[in-house]
C-alpha positions as CSV (number, residue, x, y, z in Angstrom):
1,M,-36.0,-1.0,-24.8
2,M,-32.5,0.1,-23.9
3,S,-30.5,2.9,-25.6
4,P,-27.1,2.1,-27.1
5,R,-25.4,3.7,-24.1
6,Q,-27.0,1.5,-21.6
7,T,-25.6,-1.9,-20.7
8,G,-27.5,-5.1,-20.5
9,P,-27.3,-8.7,-21.5
10,G,-26.2,-9.4,-25.0
11,V,-23.3,-8.8,-27.3
12,P,-21.6,-5.4,-26.9
13,H,-21.4,-3.4,-30.1
14,A,-18.0,-2.8,-31.6
15,G,-16.5,0.5,-30.8
16,Q,-18.6,1.2,-27.7
17,P,-17.1,1.5,-24.3
18,R,-17.7,-1.1,-21.7
19,A,-19.4,0.0,-18.5
20,I,-18.1,-1.2,-15.1
21,D,-20.2,-1.0,-12.0
22,V,-18.2,0.4,-9.0
23,E,-19.5,0.5,-5.5
24,F,-18.1,3.0,-3.0
25,A,-18.1,2.1,0.6
26,V,-18.5,5.1,2.8
27,T,-17.7,4.8,6.5
28,A,-18.6,7.4,9.0
29,I,-15.7,8.5,11.2
30,R,-16.8,9.4,14.7
31,T,-14.6,11.2,17.1
32,A,-15.0,11.8,20.8
33,P,-16.4,15.3,21.5
34,T,-13.3,16.2,23.5
35,E,-10.9,15.1,20.8
36,P,-9.9,17.9,18.5
37,V,-10.1,17.3,14.8
38,G,-6.6,17.9,13.7
39,F,-4.7,17.8,10.4
40,A,-3.4,14.3,11.2
41,N,-6.8,12.8,11.8
42,V,-8.2,14.3,8.6
43,S,-5.2,13.1,6.6
44,R,-5.6,9.6,7.9
45,A,-9.3,9.5,7.1
46,L,-8.6,10.8,3.6
47,V,-5.8,8.3,2.9
48,S,-8.0,5.5,4.3
49,A,-10.9,6.5,2.0
50,A,-8.6,6.7,-1.0
51,A,-7.1,3.3,-0.3
52,D,-10.6,1.8,0.0
53,L,-11.6,3.4,-3.3
54,V,-8.5,2.0,-5.1
55,V,-9.0,-1.5,-3.7
56,G,-12.7,-1.4,-4.6
57,V,-12.0,-0.3,-8.2
58,Q,-9.2,-2.9,-8.6
59,R,-11.5,-5.7,-7.4
60,R,-14.1,-4.6,-9.9
61,V,-11.6,-4.3,-12.8
62,V,-9.4,-7.4,-12.3
63,G,-11.7,-9.6,-10.2
64,D,-11.2,-11.2,-6.8
65,A,-9.2,-14.1,-8.2
66,N,-6.6,-11.8,-9.8
67,M,-6.1,-9.4,-6.8
68,R,-2.4,-9.1,-5.9
69,T,-1.6,-10.2,-2.3
70,A,1.3,-9.3,-0.1
71,R,2.8,-12.8,-0.9
72,D,2.6,-12.0,-4.7
73,N,4.3,-8.7,-4.1
74,A,7.0,-10.3,-2.0
75,W,7.7,-13.0,-4.6
76,A,7.9,-10.4,-7.4
77,A,10.3,-8.3,-5.3
78,T,12.4,-11.4,-4.7
79,L,12.6,-12.2,-8.4
80,E,13.4,-8.6,-9.3
81,N,16.2,-8.6,-6.6
82,R,17.7,-11.8,-8.0
83,A,17.6,-10.4,-11.5
84,Q,19.3,-7.2,-10.4
85,H,22.1,-9.1,-8.5
86,E,22.6,-11.3,-11.6
87,A,22.9,-8.2,-13.8
88,Q,25.4,-6.6,-11.4
89,A,27.4,-9.8,-11.3
90,E,27.5,-10.0,-15.1
91,L,28.7,-6.4,-15.3
92,T,31.4,-7.1,-12.7
93,R,32.6,-10.1,-14.8
94,E,32.7,-8.0,-18.0
95,V,34.6,-5.2,-16.3
96,A,37.1,-7.7,-14.9
97,A,37.6,-9.3,-18.4
98,L,38.2,-5.8,-19.9
99,V,40.8,-5.0,-17.2
100,A,42.5,-8.4,-17.7
101,R,42.7,-7.8,-21.5
102,R,44.0,-4.3,-21.1
103,R,46.8,-5.7,-18.8
104,L,47.8,-8.3,-21.4
105,V,47.9,-5.6,-24.1
106,S,50.0,-3.2,-22.0
107,A,52.3,-6.0,-20.9
108,R,53.4,-6.8,-24.5
């Protein structure tokens, strides 16, 4: 019999948190005996391990089908850039209209 905190098949009870299984891949880093272990090497290893952890958690949470790719990121950046340029063009048109109205008023 399972306790209420354990997960298993069946309907989850309302108000209880959902458990997510996460696997951590650990890779041994081997350096040549003559190569000194420096700050840069340790930093690279730490950043690499952190990136692997984030990707692993993201895969578990959103699933392989919903993982963002470089192509998705590029398309989102393109759409954001277009929207930013359109907003800038709209602001330029509004300022030009205000300047034109002010010239008409001061010319009278």
